[in-house]
Structure formats: C-alpha cells, structure tokens
Phi, psi and omega in degrees: 000354183298320180296320179297318182298318180295315180297322180299315182292321178293315181300318183283350181070030182243124180288145180306325181292347181264010183235062183265359190288157180276160183300322183291332174295317178296321179295323178296321178293321178297319178295325178293321177298314182300319181285317184295320184291345179253332186268342185273157169260131181203162175213148181175188180236132178230157182242135174252132179230134173209110185061234179271356182277128178225123178234138178244135183224153174250136182232141172228134184213142180211154172253114183239118181052040177079005181245131179282131175236129186217141177226125179236126179242132174285133182258353175218167184071202179295134180294139179199156183217138175244124181237124186231133172234108185062237180263359179272120185242132177238122179251120185249130178241097187301320184297325178267355186050045185244132176238117179257126183246132182210151174258125179234120184283334183235120181254126180225072181232146181301138000272004180272061183275337185261130176282166172279155181079074186252016188299335182273352184302320181300341177291333187245345181222142167275122187252128180223145172275145180251200183275182176270150177205193177229133175230127183054034179078008184248136177296128186223161180241138180268144170234127186248136178236120179252123182294145180268357179208186185271005186266000183210163179263170174273166181221150172230124179239134175245122183245147173295122183300323185284315188252338185090359180294136176289124182255334183206142178219131176240135170264126192245128179282177185295340179257015179085006181279149177278115179279325175200160179210147170240140178203133173290137170259337175206137178207140175244119184255126182099157182269183000278157176277161176297150180301128178080006184298329182258014177281130179296149183268025182217159175246113185302338181275350184247013181230165175277124186257129176240117182263120175274116183270127178232140177230121179296140181249140172280155182309321183286347183262357183291320178086007181224150173247150184231133175293139182298134175247117188312124176090341182260134176231156180289125182244344179200149175210134183209159171256127186239145171225103185283325181233132186307322184266012178254153180293155177289154174234158175257132180238119180240135183243131175245146180211152173259011184103346178220297176284149178224153178230130178255138175244124178246127182234123178217150179292146179137174182079183179220162184300337182276355181295133182282145174285156184213149178228142181210161175232125179240101186062233179274358186266126175262138183229135176226130181239137176211161178255129177237099183063238181266016185237140175264128183243129175235125179243129184211153178178164178276067181219164176302154184302327183298329182290312181291326180294315181298318181293318181295318183286344181265008181273144177217145174284130179287139176277133180282000000 
C-alpha cells in the first residue's frame, strides 16, 4: 500500500509533513461533515466529473421543523429536477412531462455523502487529516481515506473549516487517480434563502405521475442468502415495482459505512444466459443468472467486490 499512499499524497497536493494527525481526529472531522451537510441551510452550484462526463447542478437545501427539504436542478443536458422532503423524493423530467415519485429512507447525494454513525470506518480505511486549501473561495480542510484492502476505493473530502459543510469530494482509484469528483463552484452557507428558492418547478396536476412502489423487507422475507463480504453489511432490503405492469424486483443494499453495493433481483432470463462484468466510470457491474432470476450487482467499488458478492448469492430453499 506504500505506492498508493505516495500517489494519494501527490494527487491531493499535500506534503507528507503536513499529514501528522491521528486517525481519530480525521474521524471527528468526518462526523462533523456528516452532521453539517444535513443540518445546515445552503444554496449553490456544484460540478460532477467522471472521465469526460461533466454535469453542473444547482442545489438549495434547508432544515425546516426537523425535516430536510432539498431541490436540485440540472443546469446542462436534459432538464431535470429532484425535489425531496424527508424521505419522499420527486424526480421531474420537463421534456417528458413525467414526475417519478419514490420513498427513499437513506439519502447519499452530494454534499450529504456521509452517513451518521461512522465508528466502523477505521476498520476498513486509514483516516488522516490533510492540509488547508480553498474550494469555491472558502478555506477548507482535507480528510483522506486510504482503503485497507482491495474491496473499496480511497476518498478525499474537503470541508468548510467554519461550518463543516462538504465542499469537494473525490473518489480515488488504486493509483491515485480521480475516478469521480463533486465540487462546489459557488456556495452560500446559512439563511435566509431567496424567496421561492425551495418551491418545486412542477405542478403535480399537469404532469404524468409514475409512483415507484417500495415495501421494506425483513431479513427472513428476502428469500436469498449472501456470502459475507469483509466489511460490508446489509443495511436495507426492499421490494420495488417501478412500472405497474412490470414484475416486482428485490433491491438489497450493502455498505461498509461509506461505500455501498446494490443487488437487484428480478424474475426473467434463462439458465443459458452468460454472466457479464462491466465498468461504467467508477461503477462496477456484474450480472449473472441464478435459476429463473436475473441478478445485477453494482456499486462504486472495485470490480472484485461486486463479483464476489454476486457469485456468493444463493436462492433460499423453502
């Protein structure tokens, strides 16, 4: 891992002498980021980069009476808007006049990329504080995470020193390369927001509404067993039906507290279908057929992780 550590420090532009902090100090900063990105009111513009793909979005977010309200608008490409109140998410596509409504219990979108409860992360990542820098004109502090095995990528987080808001995040490959990045180009932290900033840009009565039906599943109701993947545990399981006339699928989510892997199981295919593996940007995908079910495993993790999880799945016998 020494080569990765050197590449990590060079990539981050941080000299080794500037990284003397202990892991628990870095963990305290990560917890501050996790809390700040959800408790603060802010508005701004951020850019997502992955390979040649570049997307710019505008975000407005507030905590009102203990409920998170968030609006994200795409500023380039096809127009689209995501409007969220608590766990209720509405995705609006103006060109299709389509509104997709879904309930999501766990939100992991920039800048709220970190969940609360990060105590297990040091088991899977070496955590270090980095130097000071500037992001969107704001003084920020770096926190570096180096994976302890081949099942996860590295991370670089830059937080606003004053508020704890995450300003920039890089997903880092094994050679120190940036696989993807999010970064604010402009951000205003704290209220008040502009009048109407959190008003949705659609009228639910004038669009075609598609309701994604989800039902949370208990462990005994999933119907599948999974071989243990070091560091990853099952954090959610649900039955989903995205389109009324399509069959239901099972969606199971595994996480190590930071990286996550999704497993999608749906009826269809045939025993002769070949398994396949692909990488799309930072996302690894593995597909296989298990009896009468098509299984797709995907996540922003190295290919070996999704393959191991996919190959270790079995249908439970009743």
